[in-house]
C-alpha positions in Angstrom: 13.9 12.6 -49.5 16.0 15.6 -49.6 19.5 14.7 -51.0 18.5 11.1 -52.1 19.9 11.9 -55.4 23.2 13.8 -56.6 21.5 17.1 -56.8 24.5 19.2 -57.5 25.1 17.2 -60.9 21.8 19.0 -62.2 21.5 22.2 -60.0 23.0 25.5 -59.7 24.3 26.6 -56.4 21.2 28.9 -56.2 18.7 26.0 -57.0 20.4 24.1 -54.3 19.9 26.7 -51.7 16.2 27.0 -52.9 15.6 23.4 -52.3 17.3 23.1 -49.1 15.6 26.1 -47.4 12.0 25.4 -48.7 10.1 22.7 -47.4 11.6 19.6 -45.7 13.4 19.4 -42.4 15.5 22.6 -43.0 12.7 25.0 -43.4 11.5 27.7 -41.3 8.9 26.5 -39.0 10.3 23.0 -38.7 11.5 21.2 -35.6 13.9 18.3 -35.8 15.4 15.9 -33.1 19.3 15.5 -33.0 18.9 11.9 -34.4 17.0 13.5 -37.4 19.5 16.2 -37.9 22.3 13.6 -38.0 20.5 11.4 -40.4 18.9 14.0 -42.5 22.0 16.4 -42.9 24.2 13.2 -43.3 22.3 12.3 -46.2 22.0 15.4 -47.8 25.8 15.7 -47.5 26.5 12.3 -48.9 25.1 13.6 -52.0 25.9 17.1 -52.0 29.1 17.9 -50.0 32.0 19.5 -51.6 35.0 17.4 -51.6 36.6 19.7 -48.8 33.5 20.0 -46.6 34.0 20.8 -43.1 31.9 21.5 -40.1 32.7 24.1 -37.7 31.1 24.3 -34.3 31.7 27.7 -32.7 31.1 29.0 -29.2 32.4 32.3 -27.6 35.5 30.3 -26.3 36.2 27.5 -28.7 35.9 27.0 -32.3 36.6 23.3 -33.6 36.7 22.1 -37.2 35.9 18.6 -38.2 36.7 17.5 -41.9 34.4 15.5 -43.9 30.8 14.0 -43.5 32.3 11.8 -40.7 33.2 14.8 -39.0 29.8 16.3 -39.2 28.6 13.1 -37.5 31.2 13.3 -35.0 30.7 17.0 -34.0 27.1 16.5 -33.5 27.2 13.4 -31.6 29.8 14.9 -29.3 27.3 18.0 -28.9 24.4 16.1 -28.1 26.0 13.7 -25.6 25.1 15.4 -22.3 21.5 15.7 -23.2 18.7 13.2 -22.5 16.7 15.0 -25.3 17.7 17.5 -28.0 15.9 19.2 -30.8 16.4 22.0 -33.1 13.4 24.5 -33.9 14.1 26.4 -37.1 12.6 30.0 -36.8 13.9 31.5 -40.0 16.1 30.6 -42.9 18.0 33.5 -44.6 19.4 33.2 -48.0 22.5 35.6 -48.9 24.2 34.9 -52.2 25.9 31.6 -51.6 25.2 31.2 -47.9 22.2 29.9 -46.2 21.5 31.2 -42.7 19.3 29.2 -40.2 18.2 31.1 -37.1 17.3 28.3 -34.7 16.6 27.6 -31.1 18.4 24.6 -29.4 16.0 22.9 -26.9 17.5 20.1 -24.9 16.9 18.5 -21.5 19.9 17.6 -19.3 20.5 14.0 -18.4 21.2 14.6 -14.7 18.5 17.1 -13.5 16.0 16.9 -16.3 16.2 20.7 -16.7 15.1 22.1 -20.2 17.5 24.6 -21.6 16.7 26.6 -24.7 19.4 28.7 -26.6 19.1 30.9 -29.5 21.7 30.0 -32.3 22.6 29.9 -35.8 23.9 27.8 -38.7 25.6 29.2 -41.7 26.2 26.9 -44.8 28.3 28.1 -47.4 27.5 26.8 -50.8 30.2 26.5 -53.7 29.8 24.8 -57.1 26.3 23.7 -56.3 27.8 21.9 -53.2 27.9 22.3 -49.7 31.3 23.6 -48.8 31.1 24.3 -45.1 28.4 24.0 -42.2 29.1 26.1 -39.3 27.0 26.2 -36.1 27.2 28.9 -33.9 25.9 28.7 -30.1 25.6 32.8 -30.2 23.0 33.6 -32.9 24.7 37.2 -33.3 28.0 35.5 -34.1 26.4 33.5 -36.9 24.7 36.4 -38.5 28.0 38.2 -38.6 29.9 35.3 -39.9 27.3 35.4 -42.8 27.8 39.0 -43.4 24.5 40.2 -41.8 24.6 42.9 -39.4 22.5 41.5 -36.3 21.9 45.0 -34.9 19.8 46.1 -37.8 16.0 45.4 -37.4 15.9 43.5 -40.8 19.1 41.7 -40.4 20.3 43.2 -43.6 
């Protein structure tokens, strides 16, 4: 499985980015449930997280930071709690220097009324020294693109 070995001992930052973004659960066109996300990314982080790794959850009104791998698990467990089901559809993966940008749709069904909601979102992973330094999850896809240094108003996103 992705991340089952300490890849950063052998790979450059660019090679780690390539490995994460091609094939597997984090590649364009894939879909992953919340439990699979927490398990897969948790495993990847256990082997490839920077010692100062943090997770950032950002919305229009609030940005919260969670230190360490446990913080990642706490952030996502809190995020998915209100939903009966939750999955992420990965539409596109962009690579910009030492950043990976995942353009996704969060698709969830609420617990109380069974309503399905879909939100275009983004995740930006910062890589440093062949390790994942930060994973930031943006409820607003354009905010995520801007955080990665990409102009969301240009047709190519460049």
